[in-house]
N, C-alpha and C positions, 0 to 999 in steps of 0.2 A: 971582073964585072965591068961592062962598058957604061958610058955616061947615060945612055937611055934607060938601062936597068936601074941605075942609081936614082935617076929622076923619078921613075915610076915607083920605086921603093919609098922615096921621100914623100911623094904624094899620098901613097897608101898609109904611111905612118901618120900624116897629118889628118887624114880622114878618120882613122881609128881613134886618134886622140880627141878629135871633135866629137865622135860618138860617145866616148867615155865622159867627156865634160858635160855634154848636153843631154845625156841619157836621163829621162825623167826619174828613173829609179835612184839616181844620185842627187836629185834636186833637193835643196834645203827649203825651209819655210820662207815664203815671200809675201804672205798677206795674213791678216788677222783671222779670216775664215779658215784658212789652212791650219793656223796655229790652234784654233779651237778644235778642229777635227783631229789633228795629230796628238794633241794633248789628251783629248778624249779617248783616242785609240790606246794610249798607254794604260788606261783603266782595263781595257779588254785584255791586253797582254799579260797583266798580273794574273788573271784567271786562266788564260790559255797555257801559261807556263806551269801553273799548278796542275792543270789537267794532264799535260804532257808528262810531268813529273810522276803523277800517279800511274799513268799507263806504262811508263818505263819500269816503275816499281813492281807492277803486276806482270811484267814480261809480255805485255800485249804489244805486238808490233804493227797493229793496224794504223796505217797512215804514217809510219815511221816516226813515232813520237820523239825518239832520241834526236833525230836530225831536226825535227821541227822545234824542239826545245832550244837547240843551239841557235837556230835561225831567229827565234823570238827574243832570246837574250841579246843577240847582236842588234836586232831592230830596236829594242828598248833603249840600249846604249846610244845608238845613233840618233834616235828621235829626241832623247833627253838632251843630247848635245846640240841638236838643231834648235830646240826650244830655248836653250840657254843663250843662243846667239841671236834670238829674235826678240825685238821690241820688249825689253824687260824694264818695267818700272820696279820700284823697290820691293813692293809686295810680291811680285812675280819672281824676282831674284831670290828672295828669302824662301819662297815656296820651293823653288828648284833646289836650293841648298839642302832643304829638309829631305826632299826626295832622294837626292844623292846619298845622304847619310843612311837612309833606310835601305836603299838599293844595294849598296856595296856588300854587306854581309849576306843578303839574300842571293845575290849573284854567285857568291862563293858556294853557298849551300846547294844551289840549283845544279852546280857543276859536279857535285859529289854524288856517289852512288845512292840512289833513293832508298830510304828505309821508312817503315811505319812510324818509328819513334820520331824521326826528324820531320815527317810529314805534318804532325800535329803542330809543332812550333812554326813550321814553314807556312802553314795556312794562316796562322795568326799574324805572322810578319807580312805576308802578302795582302792581308786585309787592311793592315795599317798603311801599306804602300798604296793600295787601291784608294783609300780615303784621301790620302795626300794628293794623288793624281787627280782625283775628282775636285779637290779644292783648287788645284792649279787651273783646271779647265774652267771653273767658275770665274777665276780671276781674269782669264783671257777674255771670257764673254763680257765681263764688266769693263775691261780695258777697251773693248771695241766701241762701247757707247751705243751699240745697236741692240735693241730689245729682241729683234727677230732672230738673232744668232743663237738664242737659247734652244731653238728647235733643232739646230745642228748638234748641240750638246745632248739633248734628249734622244735624238736618233742614234747618235754615236754610242750612247750609254747602253742601248739595246744590244750592241755587239758584246759589251762586257757581260751583260746579264745572261746572254746565250751561253757564253763560255763559263760563267759562274755556275749555272745550272749543271752543265756537263762536268765541271770539276768536282762539285759536291757529290754528284752521282758516282764518279770514279773513286773518290775517297771512301764512300760508303761500301762500294763493291770490294775495294782493296782491304777493308777491315779497319779503317781508322775509327777509333772510338771517340765519337763526338756526340755528347748527350743533347746538343742543341741542333743536331742535323735537320730534323723535321721542321723546326722553326725557321732555320735559314733557307731551306728549300721552298717552303710555303711563302715566305717573305719575298724571295727572289721572283717567284712566279707571279705574285701579286703586283710587284713593281713593274714587271714586264707587261702585264695585262693593262695596267693603268696608263703606262707610257704609250702603249699601242693605240689606245683610244684617243690620246692627245694628238698623236701623229695622224691618225685617220681623219680627224676633224680639222686639221690645219688648212686654212683657207687657200693657200697657194699651191696645194698639191697638184701636180700634173698627172696626166693619164698614166705615164710611166711609173711615177711614184705610187699611185693607187694600186696598180697591178702588182708591183713588188711587195707592197704592204699586205695585199691579199694572200700572196704566196707565203709570206712570213706567218700570217695568221693560221694558215692550214698546217704549216710545219710545227708551229707552237702547240696547236691542239694535239697533234700526234705525239709531240714530246711530252706533254702533260700526261697523256694516256699511258705512255711507256714508263715514265718516271714514277707515276703513282701506282703502278701495277703491284698487286699483292700476291702474284703467282709465285714469287720466290725465285723467278728466273731473271738473271741479270744479262743485259745485252750491251756492254760498254761500247762495242764497235758501232752499233746502230745509233746509240745515243750521241757518240762523238760525231758521226757523220751528219746527223740531224742538226746538232748545234752549230756545226761548221757551215751548213747551208744557210741557217738563219743569220749567222755572222756575215756571210758573203752578201746576202740580200741586203742586210742593214748597212753594210759598207757602201753598197751601190746607192741606196737611198740617201745616205749621208752626203755622198759626193754630189748627188743631184740637188740636194738642198743648198750645198755650197754654190753651185752654178746659178740657181734661180735667185739667190739672196745676195748676189754680188752688188 
C-alpha cells in the first residue's frame, strides 16, 4: 500500500469517527427541555415494552415485536444513563436510584420467554416503574424553574398513554386475567382526552402543531371505536399500528414544543 492510499485511508477513518461522535442518535442530554422530553419518554417505553412482551407471547409477529422489545430495553438503559449524567440535584439523583432498582429485575424478566403467569406480575412492576418515571419527569420540570415546560411533559405523556392503551388491549387479547381491566382502559382513555384538550388550547400552538394534534384526534377516535367494540373480534395488529401512529405524532408535537419554548 503506497503513501497516497494510506493517507486516503487515514482521512476516511477520521471522517467515519467524526460521524460516529457527532451522530445525533448518539448525542446525550444537553439542556433541561431535552431532559424533560427524554425523562417523559421513559414513561412511554414502560408501556411499549409491555405491549411488545404480550405480542411476543401471543406469537404475533406484526412489526417484529421481539426485535422492537430488544431495541426499547436498550433505549431505556441508555436514556436512564444519560439522565443520570445530566444536571442532577439530590432529589433527581434519589429518583434515578429508585428507578434503577425497579428496572433491574424488570429487565431480566423482559428478556425471558413471555408467559401469561409472568405477564400479570410484569404489568404491576412496569406500572410502578411508570409511576417513578413520571415522578422523575416532574422533578426535571421543577428543576427547570420554567412553568411552561409542563406542556412538554403533558404532550410527552400522551405517547405513554397511546402505548398503555395498546398494551392493555394486547393483554386482554392474550388472556391475562385482570379484573380491573375495564377501569384501567376507561381511565387511560379519559386521561388522554383531557390532556388532548389542554394541548389544543395551548396559546403558543403553531399551525404545524395544530395540524398534528388534529391527526391525533382522528386516530384516537378510531382507536376508541375499535377498543370498545363488542363484536368479539380482536385486531391486535391494527390496534398496535394505530397506537404507534399516535405515538409518532405526539413525539413530533413534543419536539416542536421543545423548539418553541427554548
